[in-house]
Backbone as a ProteinNet text record, in pm:
[ID]
protein_1_A
[PRIMARY]
MIRRAHYSTALAQAQGIFSETMTLFDLWDEGMGTQCLFEKARAQNIFGSASERRLRNIVMEGFASRYLREQILEAARSLKALFCSSPDTRLLQQINLLYTARQHGILFDFIKDDYWSKVAFGGSSIVAKEISALIDKGLLSGKLEKNWSPSVRKRVSSYVLGAAADLGLLGPSRSGKRAIEYWRPLDALQIYLAYDLHFYGFSDDEVAASEEWQLLGLSRNDVSESFSRLQNGGHWIAQDTGHLIRIEWTYKNRKELINALHN
[TERTIARY]
85.3	0	88.3	84.1	168.8	100.1	-32.4	-103.3	-189.8	-186.6	-269.5	-392.7	-508.1	-631	-695.7	-660.2	-729.3	-692.5	-780.7	-759.5	-696	-599.6	-534.4	-492.7	-438.3	-389.6	-239.6	-180.6	-35.4	23.2	-57.6	-5.2	38.8	-7	34.8	184.2	240.6	380.1	476.6	441.2	528	440.5	453.4	365.6	439.9	464	524.2	670.3	747.2	890.8	970.7	964	1037.3	1188.2	1232.9	1377.1	1434.1	1358.7	1403.7	1415	1322.5	1327.3	1453.8	1489.1	1611.8	1734	1735.7	1847.9	1857.2	1742.7	1742.7	1776.2	1737.2	1779.4	1931.5	1989.8	2135.1	2201.7	2137.8	2194	2170.5	2058.5	2018.5	2097.1	2135.5	2200	2118.7	2128	2056.4	2093.2	1992	2013.1	2003	1996	1987.4	1842.8	1819.9	1686.5	1648	1521.9	1469.3	1539.9	1559.1	1624	1768.2	1836.6	1974.7	1979.7	1883.7	1878.4	1852.1	1762.9	1734.2	1859.5	1928	2047.8	2157.6	2171	2270.3	2234.5	2105.5	2060	2080.8	2055.3	2075.2	2223.5	2308.4	2452.3	2510.9	2460.1	2512.9	2439.9	2336.5	2262.7	2219	2161.2	2135.2	2025.4	1938.4	1831.8	1850.3	1972.8	2005.9	1933.5	1852.1	1788.9	1662.9	1628.8	1508.2	1520.6	1412.8	1413.4	1422.9	1457.4	1465.8	1329.8	1224.9	1090.8	1058.2	1092.8	1067.7	1150.9	1275.4	1361.5	1303.2	1256.8	1198.2	1075.2	992.9	873.4	909.4	1008.7	1049.6	1102.3	1190.5	1254.9	1158.9	1089.6	1010.3	867.9	798.3	659.5	648.2	753	752.6	826.9	957.1	1038.8	1025.9	1046.7	1048.1	912	805.1	672.7	637.3	695.2	662.6	755.7	881	979.8	1047.4	1040.5	1115.6	1029	899	817.1	863.5	846.1	899.8	857	730.5	679.5	741.2	804.3	851.7	1003.1	1071.2	1217.5	1285.4	1235	1297.6	1289.9	1174.3	1160.2	1251.2	1264.1	1346.2	1491.7	1541.5	1681	1705	1610.9	1626.5	1597.3	1502.6	1470.5	1587.1	1666.9	1785	1874.5	1896.7	1980.5	1920.2	1789.1	1721.9	1726.3	1692.9	1687.4	1825.7	1929.5	2063.5	2137.3	2079.1	2155.1	2073.2	1941.2	1861.3	1857.4	1880.6	1869.2	1725.2	1633.3	1493.6	1417.5	1422.2	1354	1203.1	1149.3	1004.2	960.3	1036.8	1002.5	1014	1118.7	1136.3	1021.6	979.2	866.1	740.1	719.7	598.1	602.7	719.5	732.3	707.3	755.4	729.7	580.5	509.3	363.4	300.4	342.6	287	305.3	426	453.2	390.8	379.5	313.1	164.3	102	-41.5	-69.3	22.3	3.8	1.6	74.3	85	-32.1	-95.2	-199.8	-329.4	-419.7	-543.2	-626.8	-631.7	-715.8	-658.4	-526.9	-464.5	-487.1	-472.7	-497.9	-638.7	-738.1	-876.4	-903.6	-839.5	-857.3	-809.5	-691.5	-638.5	-723.7	-753	-827.5	-968.2	-1037.2	-1177.7	-1200	-1142.2	-1172.6	-1089	-958	-871.1	-907.2	-912.9	-938.4	-1080.7	-1174.2	-1309.5	-1309.8	-1234.9	-1221.8	-1162.3	-1057.2	-992.5	-1090.4	-1165.1	-1256.1	-1366.1	-1410.6	-1520.5	-1471.9	-1341.4	-1287.6	-1281.6	-1277.5	-1267.3	-1135.6	-1138.5	-1017.8	-953.9	-1029.6	-975.2	-1049.5	-994.8	-1056.2	-1030.9	-1124.2	-1109.9	-1113.4	-1058.4	-1042.2	-1175.1	-1280.9	-1408.3	-1465.1	-1418.6	-1465.5	-1415.1	-1310.7	-1256.8	-1351.4	-1440.3	-1533.8	-1617.3	-1658.2	-1736.8	-1655.3	-1526.2	-1437.1	-1425.5	-1416.7	-1408.1	-1536.9	-1650.5	-1778.1	-1783.3	-1732.3	-1726.5	-1636.2	-1526.5	-1436.5	-1503.5	-1589.9	-1666	-1760.2	-1830.9	-1928.7	-1862.3	-1743.5	-1674.1	-1593	-1576.2	-1497.5	-1349.6	-1309.8	-1169.2	-1131.8	-1232.2	-1215.3	-1304.6	-1243.1	-1319.3	-1405.9	-1357	-1429	-1425.7	-1538.7	-1547.5	-1450.8	-1395.9	-1307.9	-1388.7	-1336.5	-1399.1	-1384.6	-1464.6	-1452.1	-1311.2	-1243.6	-1108.4	-1010	-1023.8	-935.9	-966.9	-1095.3	-1133.1	-1068.8	-1071.1	-1014.5	-864.9	-795.7	-651.1	-615.1	-685.6	-656.2	-683.2	-790.5	-821.7	-708.4	-654.1	-542.5	-419.4	-394.8	-278.2	-292.9	-413.6	-436.4	-407.3	-460	-437.6	-292	-230.9	-90	-1.8	-30.8	46.2	25.5	-99.5	-127.3	-52.4	-39.3	37.9	186.2	238	378.2	407	307.8	324.7	295.8	263.9	247.9	108	8.4	-128.8	-206.6	-168.6	-238.1	-138.2	-189.4	-106.5	-103.7	-35.6	-29.5	-166.2	-181.6	-308.1	-323.4	-436.2	-467.1	-613.9	-634.7	-770.6	-848.9	-780.2	-845.2	-866.6	-819.7	-836.1	-699.7	-698.2	-578.8	-618.1	-541.3	-570	-537.8	-617.8	-591.1	-478.4	-372.2	-259.3	-272.2	-224.8	-225.6	-116	-153.5	-58.5	-91.7	11.6	-7.5	105	73.8	178.4	273.4	401.2	501.1	490.5	535.4	540.6	625.6	737	826.9	757.7	668.8	595.1	499.2	435	343.2	418.4	537	619.8	659	699	738.3	621.9	504.6	390	352.8	349.7	313.7	410.1	538.1	637.2	635.9	613.9	609.1	499.5	381.7	271.6	304.6	365.4	405.6	503.9	602.6	703	644.1	532.6	464.9	379.7	374.8	303.3	163.3	123.1	-8.8	-11.6	-124.3	-140.9	-148.4	-135.9	-144	-276.8	-385.9	-517	-525	-469	-470.8	-386.5	-275.5	-193.2	-274.3	-337.6	-410.8	-534.7	-593.1	-716.9	-692.3	-567.8	-537.6	-597.1	-646.6	-701.9	-594.5	-468.8	-361.9	-351.1	-398.7	-402.3	-495.8	-602.2	-695.1	-628.1	-531.1	-453	-382.4	-344.3	-275.9	-373.7	-502.2	-603	-632.6	-599.5	-614.8	-727.6	-817.3	-923.3	-867.9	-950.2	-906.6	-875.5	-955	-926.1	-795.1	-770.2	-643.7	-525.6	-540.5	-433.5	-407.4	-513.5	-499.1	-423.2	-457.5	-389.9	-242.5	-215.8	-77	6.3	-50.9	22.5	54.1	-41.5	-20.6	85.4	78.1	172.1	312.8	323.4	455.1	529.5	458.9	531	620.9	594.3	680	820.1	834.3	966.2	1038.8	977.7	1042	1026	934.3	918.9	841.1	759.1	680.8	614.4	555	466.7	331	230.8	99.6	-8.5	-95	-216.4	-333.3	-402.8	-504.4	-634.3	-738.9	-871.1	-949.5	-893.7	-967.8	-1035.5	-1052.8	-1112.3	-1014.8	-930.3	-833.3	-699.4	-594.9	-463.3	-360.1	-268.9	-154.9	-29.4	69	188.2	312.9	401.1	534.6	628.4	676.8	752.3	899.5	953.6	1092.4	1193.1	1166.2	1262.3	1231.7	1331.6	1312.8	1323.7	1377.8	1391.2	1395.1	1395.5	1389.8	1516.4	1629	1752.3	1744.9	1695.3	1679.6	1580.7	1473.4	1375.1	1438.6	1510.6	1571.3	1673.6	1750	1846.3	1775.5	1660.2	1583.1	1529.5	1487.1	1433.7	1542.8	1667	1779.2	1803.2	1768.4	1800.5	1693.8
-119.5	0	123.6	201.6	320	444	435.9	551.5	508.2	587.9	561.6	651	589.1	665.6	708.5	642.3	671.3	810.2	864.1	995.8	977.6	1062.3	1058.5	1199.4	1212	1341.7	1357.6	1271.8	1268.6	1396.6	1475.3	1600.9	1696.4	1671.5	1756.2	1743.2	1628.4	1601.1	1664.8	1662.8	1720.7	1755	1875.9	1918.2	1913.8	2026.3	2022.2	1981.7	2028.6	2000.5	1979.1	2074.2	2057.1	2071	2178.6	2196.8	2085.8	2042.7	1932.9	1802	1781.3	1661.4	1659.1	1772.6	1780.6	1748.9	1803.2	1779.3	1632	1571	1431.9	1335.8	1367.7	1283.7	1287.6	1403.4	1415.1	1332.7	1324.5	1252.7	1102.2	1063.8	922.9	845.5	723.8	633.1	504.4	438.7	313.5	214	149.9	54.3	114.5	246.5	314.1	313.7	258.7	255.6	388.7	398.5	524.4	566.6	473.4	507.3	552.9	486.9	524.1	663.9	693	826.2	932.4	902.6	996.9	1022.3	917	932.7	1009.6	985.3	1057.9	1205.4	1234.3	1372.9	1443.7	1373	1431.8	1456.3	1359.5	1374	1490.2	1511.8	1619.4	1751.2	1749.3	1871	1945.2	1870.4	1928.2	2033.3	2033	2131.9	2232	2249.7	2354.3	2345	2444	2456.2	2371.4	2290.2	2206.6	2112.5	2099.1	2008.7	1864.4	1774.3	1633.6	1582	1628.7	1585.9	1632.7	1758.7	1811	1735.1	1707.6	1631.5	1493.3	1427.6	1294.7	1300.3	1403	1417	1438.2	1523.1	1550.1	1423.4	1352.8	1235.2	1117.8	1087	963.9	982	1083.9	1103.8	1173.5	1247.8	1316.9	1240.3	1255.9	1199.6	1048.1	975.4	828.8	772.5	829.6	776.7	799.7	902.6	934.6	867.2	844.6	797.3	664.8	623.5	505.1	385.3	392.2	273.1	166.8	41.3	-68.9	-62.6	-25.7	-24.8	87.1	183.8	302.9	307.1	215.7	223.3	224.3	145.7	143.9	281.6	346.1	481.3	579	561.3	652	649.9	534.4	524.5	613.9	615.1	699.9	846	869.3	1007	1074	997.7	1055.6	1123.2	1055.6	1112.7	1241.8	1243.8	1362.1	1476.5	1446.7	1551	1607.4	1527.6	1573.2	1642.6	1640.3	1698	1782.4	1771.5	1847	1995	2083.4	2227	2277.7	2191.6	2232.4	2213.1	2312.2	2298.7	2292.8	2349.4	2341.1	2196.4	2119.1	1977.8	1904.5	1930.8	1864.3	1899.4	2024.1	2065.1	1989.6	1971.7	1904.4	1755.1	1694.4	1553.5	1539	1634.4	1631.5	1641.6	1720.8	1729.1	1592.4	1525.8	1394.9	1296.4	1288	1189.1	1227.5	1355.4	1398.7	1365.4	1394.4	1366.2	1216.2	1138.3	993.1	938.2	998.9	949.9	993.8	1105	1163.1	1172.4	1077.6	1069.1	1194.6	1260.4	1379.8	1493	1501.7	1603.8	1571.4	1444.1	1401.3	1441.2	1409.5	1439.5	1589.4	1662.2	1807.3	1867.4	1827.1	1882.7	1838.1	1709.1	1652.1	1710.8	1722.5	1762.6	1910.4	1958.2	2094.3	2200.3	2178.9	2280.1	2299.3	2190.6	2205	2251.5	2220.3	2273.2	2424.1	2470.7	2615.9	2682.8	2622.1	2677.7	2682.1	2572.4	2562.5	2667.7	2700.5	2796.3	2936.7	2958.7	3092.6	3138.3	3044.1	3081.1	3150.7	3242.1	3318.8	3280.3	3214.5	3181.6	3063.9	3011.6	2901.3	2920.2	2874.1	2884.4	2744.7	2733.7	2602.4	2530	2603.1	2536.4	2463.2	2498.6	2428.9	2284.9	2253.4	2117.3	2022.9	2076.1	1990.1	1904.8	1961.4	1885.1	1769.7	1791.2	1685.9	1574.7	1612.4	1514	1432.4	1498.7	1426.8	1324.2	1362.2	1267.9	1149.3	1177.7	1071.1	972.3	1021.6	933.2	844	902.8	828.3	722.2	753.5	660.8	555.8	572.9	479.1	512.3	623.7	663.4	713.1	757.9	794.5	701.9	620.6	516.7	572.6	674.7	730.8	882.9	944.2	1089.2	1158.8	1270.1	1350.4	1451.3	1486.9	1590.4	1725.3	1824.7	1957.8	2014.7	1992.8	2048.4	1980.4	1847	1775	1815	1828.5	1873.6	2009	2097.1	2230.8	2223.6	2139.9	2128.5	2064.3	1956.1	1887.9	1980.5	2055.8	2150.3	2250.4	2296.7	2390.1	2324.7	2198.3	2126.7	2102.4	2068.1	2044.3	2170.2	2282.4	2407.3	2451.5	2427.3	2461.3	2379.9	2251	2165.5	2208.1	2240.9	2287.1	2416	2501.6	2624.5	2593.4	2501.1	2459.7	2405.9	2341.7	2277.6	2371.1	2496.5	2597	2615.7	2552.2	2560.8	2678.2	2718.3	2825.3	2929.2	3048.6	3155.7	3154.6	3253.4	3262.3	3292.2	3256.6	3279.7	3427.9	3484.6	3625	3633.4	3678	3692.8	3562.2	3450.9	3321	3261.6	3329.7	3280.7	3255.5	3166	3143.9	3161	3241	3265.3	3142.2	3119.4	3013	3058.5	2981	3012.9	2936.1	2998.4	2933.5	2826.6	2703.5	2591.5	2502.1	2462.8	2370.4	2267.8	2143.3	2040.2	2059.1	2049.3	2054.7	1931.4	1946	1829.4	1719	1758.4	1658.6	1580.3	1644.1	1572.1	1472.1	1510.6	1419.5	1299.1	1322.1	1211.3	1121.6	1183.7	1103.7	1019.1	1078.3	1004.9	888.6	912.4	805.3	687.7	717.4	609.8	545.2	623.9	568.4	463.2	495.2	398.6	278	302.6	192.9	98.6	155.4	72.4	-5.4	42	-33.3	-146.6	-159.1	-272.2	-241.6	-114.9	-80.7	-100.5	-147.4	-159.9	-20.1	-12.3	117	186.5	111.1	169.6	217.8	139.6	178.3	302.8	314.9	435.7	558.1	551	666.4	700.5	598.7	619.8	643.3	645.4	658.5	785.4	771.2	884.6	989.6	949.7	1043.7	1158.3	1141.4	1253.6	1362.8	1322.4	1421.8	1505.8	1446.6	1523.7	1640.4	1618.1	1721.6	1812.5	1790.4	1873.4	1832.8	1708.3	1661.8	1559.2	1582.9	1487.4	1378	1277.5	1169	1225.2	1321.5	1383.1	1461.6	1529.1	1601.4	1505.3	1389.7	1289.8	1242.4	1218.2	1175.1	1279.1	1404.7	1512.6	1521.7	1502.5	1507.4	1394.2	1274	1161.8	1189	1245	1275.3	1383.9	1487	1598.5	1560.2	1489.4	1460.1	1351.1	1275.3	1175.7	1243.3	1370.9	1443.8	1464.6	1453.1	1463.6	1331	1226.5	1095.9	1015.6	1058	990.4	859.7	847.2	726	739.4	632.4	636.6	588.1	674.6	643.5	646.4	548.7	545.5	544.9	658	675.8	723.4	644.4	683.4	761.4	773.3	832.6	727.3	608.4	496	378.7	365.7	257.2	314.8	278.4	333.7	222.6	236.1	147.6	233.8	201.2	284.4	200.3	250.8	194.1	282.6	228	306	316.2	436.3	458.8	416.2	451.8	427.2	293.9	211.9	74.9	59.7	158.7	151.5	293.3	301.1	431	514.3	449.3	523.1	596.1	528.9	592.6	708.8	691.1	797.9	919.7	899.4	1013.2	1081.5	1005.8	1066.5	1154.1	1109.2	1188.1	1315.7	1308.8	1427.1	1528.7	1483.6	1575.6	1660.9	1606.6	1674.8	1775.8
0	0	0	-108.8	-116.9	-61.4	-41.2	14	131.3	237.2	354.6	349.2	338.4	319.2	450.6	561.6	687.4	739.8	824.6	884.9	1022.4	1053	1183.5	1222.1	1341.1	1390.4	1366.5	1284.2	1269	1210.4	1139.5	1085.8	1195.6	1316.9	1430.2	1455.8	1421.5	1454.6	1355	1228.2	1125.3	1005.7	957.3	847.9	715.1	648.7	516.3	515	610.6	633	503.7	410.9	285.8	304.5	366.9	385.2	472.4	572.9	658.7	580.3	486.2	403.5	318.4	261.1	182.2	268.9	389.4	480.6	518.8	545.9	589.6	475.5	354.1	241.3	226.3	250.8	243.5	353.3	468.5	583.2	575.3	514.7	510.7	405.5	439.2	344.9	336	222.4	203.1	312.9	369.5	477.1	615.7	623.4	753.2	801.9	920.4	978.3	1038.6	1077.3	1130	1258.2	1351.3	1477.8	1455.1	1365.2	1333.6	1272.5	1185.4	1124.7	1231.2	1321.9	1430.9	1514.4	1550.9	1634.1	1560.8	1431.4	1352.6	1342.7	1322.8	1315.6	1448.6	1556.8	1690.1	1715.5	1681.3	1705.5	1626.2	1506.2	1422.4	1443.2	1527.4	1560.4	1434.1	1339.6	1208.2	1207.4	1307.8	1312.2	1425.9	1467.9	1562.8	1694.4	1722	1853.1	1869.2	1769.6	1780.6	1899.9	1975.2	2089.6	2042.3	2133.8	2097	2052.4	2116.9	2077.1	1935.6	1905.8	1771.8	1668.7	1701.6	1611.2	1585.2	1690.3	1674.8	1584.4	1602.6	1519.7	1373.1	1348.6	1210	1144.1	1214.9	1157	1145.7	1253.6	1257.6	1206.1	1256	1215.7	1081	1044.2	917	809.9	807.4	699	685.7	794.8	785.8	747.7	799.4	767.4	621	560.3	421.4	321.2	361.9	265.6	302.3	426.3	466.4	502.1	473.9	491.1	391.4	428.2	348.9	202.9	179.4	42.4	-41.7	24.6	-45.1	-55.1	11.1	20.3	-116	-208.8	-341.4	-406.3	-392.9	-446.1	-371.7	-240.2	-159.4	-203.9	-244.6	-289.3	-410.2	-502.2	-620.2	-588.1	-498.4	-460.9	-389.7	-317.3	-252.2	-355.1	-467.3	-571.7	-626.1	-639.7	-692	-591	-465.5	-363.5	-331.7	-351.6	-315.5	-428.9	-549.6	-661	-757.5	-754.8	-851	-814.3	-912.1	-884.9	-889.8	-933	-950.3	-819.6	-733.5	-604.1	-620.3	-727.6	-748	-763.8	-840	-856.7	-724.2	-648.2	-519.5	-425	-426	-341.8	-381.1	-512.1	-557.7	-529.8	-540	-501.7	-352.1	-273.6	-129.4	-100.9	-179	-163.9	-188.2	-294.8	-327.9	-213.7	-160.1	-56	78	104	227.7	221.3	109.1	94.7	94.2	38.9	40.7	182.9	270.4	407.6	494.4	460.7	545.5	466.1	491.2	414.3	417.3	531.4	541.6	458	449.7	365.2	218.1	181	42.7	0.2	82.7	46.5	47.7	137.7	139.4	7.2	-36.8	-161.2	-279.4	-286.7	-400.1	-411.8	-299.5	-302.4	-271.5	-162.3	-117.5	-189	-193.4	-254.7	-401.7	-478.1	-620.6	-649.2	-560.5	-575.4	-558	-459.3	-438.2	-561.4	-615.5	-734.5	-851.8	-872	-985.8	-981.1	-860.2	-846.3	-811.9	-826.8	-806.7	-662.4	-569.4	-428.6	-399	-305.7	-275.1	-143	-55.2	76.3	136.3	244.9	316.8	465.2	547.1	692.3	752.8	873.1	935.3	956.1	987.9	1018.3	897.7	776.2	657.2	652.6	729.4	731.5	804.5	886.9	959.8	866.3	753.9	656.5	601	581.2	533.2	637.2	763.3	871.3	878.1	859.6	858.3	745	628.5	516.3	548.9	620.8	661.2	753.7	841.3	929.6	850	755	676.8	589.5	539.1	449.8	524.1	655.8	733.7	739.8	683	689.3	829.6	901.8	1042.4	1123.5	1208.1	1277.7	1389.5	1458.4	1571.9	1564.2	1589.7	1577.4	1673.2	1627.6	1711.6	1791.6	1905.3	1987.2	1916.6	1953.6	1891.2	1899.6	2011.5	2025.4	1931.4	1915.9	1823.2	1679.6	1648.6	1514	1482.8	1578.8	1557.6	1533.6	1613	1597	1463.3	1429.5	1304.3	1185.3	1191.5	1083.9	1065	1176.5	1170.6	1108.8	1145.1	1091.7	941.2	898.1	755.3	675	720.4	647.8	658.3	773.1	789.2	695.5	683.4	592.6	447.9	412.3	275.9	245.4	345.8	327.5	310.4	391.1	378.1	238.2	178	47.6	-69.2	-38.2	-142	-196.4	-133.6	-183.3	-122.7	-3.9	67.3	115.4	140.8	192.7	343.8	405.1	550.8	610.4	737.2	805.9	838.9	797.5	827	868.6	990.6	1044.8	1034.5	1057.4	1057.3	919.5	814.1	677.5	613.8	518	435.6	289.9	218.3	77.7	-6.1	-110.2	-205.6	-298.1	-305	-392.3	-524	-630.4	-761.7	-763.8	-792	-793.8	-912	-985	-1096	-1095.6	-1126.8	-1128.1	-1245.8	-1220	-1324.8	-1414.7	-1538.2	-1626.9	-1564.7	-1501.9	-1442.8	-1332.3	-1256.7	-1152.7	-1216.4	-1325.3	-1392.5	-1448.5	-1502.5	-1551.8	-1435	-1323.6	-1207.6	-1157.8	-1144.6	-1091.6	-1183	-1312.5	-1405.5	-1393.2	-1391.2	-1380.8	-1242.5	-1139.8	-1004.3	-994.4	-1046	-1044.4	-1131.4	-1245.4	-1334.8	-1265.9	-1196.8	-1129.8	-1012.6	-958	-852.7	-907.9	-1038.4	-1098.3	-1146.7	-1146.6	-1197.7	-1349.1	-1399.1	-1543.6	-1605.4	-1737.1	-1804.4	-1775.1	-1780.6	-1750.7	-1606.7	-1515.3	-1374.3	-1349.3	-1420	-1406.6	-1447.3	-1563.3	-1615.4	-1532.4	-1469.5	-1393.2	-1244.6	-1202.6	-1060	-999.1	-878.2	-804.6	-775.4	-781.6	-747.9	-848.1	-969.8	-1063.6	-1014.4	-945.1	-890.9	-782.9	-711.9	-616.3	-686	-812.1	-890.6	-964.7	-942.8	-1008.7	-1150.3	-1187.5	-1325.5	-1337.4	-1431.5	-1461.7	-1552.1	-1579.9	-1670.2	-1808.8	-1856.5	-1986.5	-1983.2	-1869.8	-1855.5	-1862.8	-1799.1	-1799.4	-1941.5	-2017.1	-2155.9	-2237.3	-2217.9	-2289.3	-2247.6	-2119.1	-2071.6	-2129.9	-2134	-2192.1	-2339.5	-2410.5	-2551.4	-2569.6	-2488.7	-2501.7	-2457.9	-2347.1	-2290.7	-2366.7	-2450.6	-2529.7	-2633.5	-2663.8	-2757.5	-2701.6	-2569.8	-2508.3	-2501.2	-2557.5	-2559.7	-2431.7	-2342.6	-2213	-2224.5	-2327.1	-2351.8	-2487.3	-2532.8	-2649.2	-2600.3	-2612.9	-2555.4	-2662.5	-2657.2	-2737.6	-2640.1	-2633.1	-2530	-2592.6	-2576.5	-2625.3	-2521.9	-2399.1	-2289.2	-2204.3	-2259.1	-2186.3	-2176.4	-2277	-2280.2	-2323.7	-2254.6	-2285.8	-2291.5	-2386.6	-2394.8	-2401.8	-2320.7	-2309.7	-2331.3	-2413.6	-2427	-2345.3	-2236.1	-2139.2	-2181	-2177.4	-2219.8	-2114.2	-1988.6	-1881.3	-1814.7	-1801	-1754	-1602.6	-1535.8	-1390.6	-1333.3	-1202	-1135.5	-1159.7	-1171.4	-1197.5	-1330.3	-1434.1	-1564	-1555.3	-1479.6	-1462.1	-1397	-1288.1	-1216.9	-1305	-1382.9	-1475	-1576.6	-1624.5	-1721.1	-1658.3	-1533.7	-1466.4	-1436	-1428.2	-1409.1	-1532.9	-1649.3	-1775.8	-1815.6
[MASK]
+++++++++++++++++++++++++++++++++++++++++++++++++++++++++++++++++++++++++++++++++++++++++++++++++++++++++++++++++++++++++++++++++++++++++++++++++++++++++++++++++++++++++++++++++++++++++++++++++++++++++++++++++++++++++++++++++++++++++++++++++++++++++++++++++++++++

């Protein structure tokens, strides 16, 4: 399972942590477990005045939960090369958004359903209390097993919006509101996502129909258009009717993919 759909309060421990993620990828080596990474980060004092509790949250609840779970380790090995050498910080930020949302179901659904709905209807801002409706949907769908108290709902709502702001989707909090920021997925992120799903064993149809495209604000028709347009860069050869797709993949492994994204 590459994505966790359930709702939890885990965003309280670590939110967007983009700069911290870059630092930890530089520190992490293949074969290094979470506890070892934490101890190395503590010994090198990489986050300065951060408390031990904050450091533990960043390393374990943030970075490790998003990148070092067993199902993701193969991807993490290739992402280390990208995070440690790519000059394109926009792409790294967007990949961080993908992996953060995959780990936190409530954030994934907020971006997929609420954020893009606001964008589509020209909304200019969002407030924390609007997340309550999302939490109610989570209860009905079974993504949240037990209802949260009003105080927990309030805190989680704040964390969701704070994480979305860290990831570049929302502006700073002003008078209890956060402005909707203009965000669009880079072509390189779309190439990465398509290949990532392919390398996990999804069929061509499953890749094109994945719910994760909706996280990027792309409909099934948008995905079809992207596959057609991006094949001009030699990334794949796609035959897509919008209902059935067949893809001849150019890159045979993650190393080849990361090398292509560097260029």
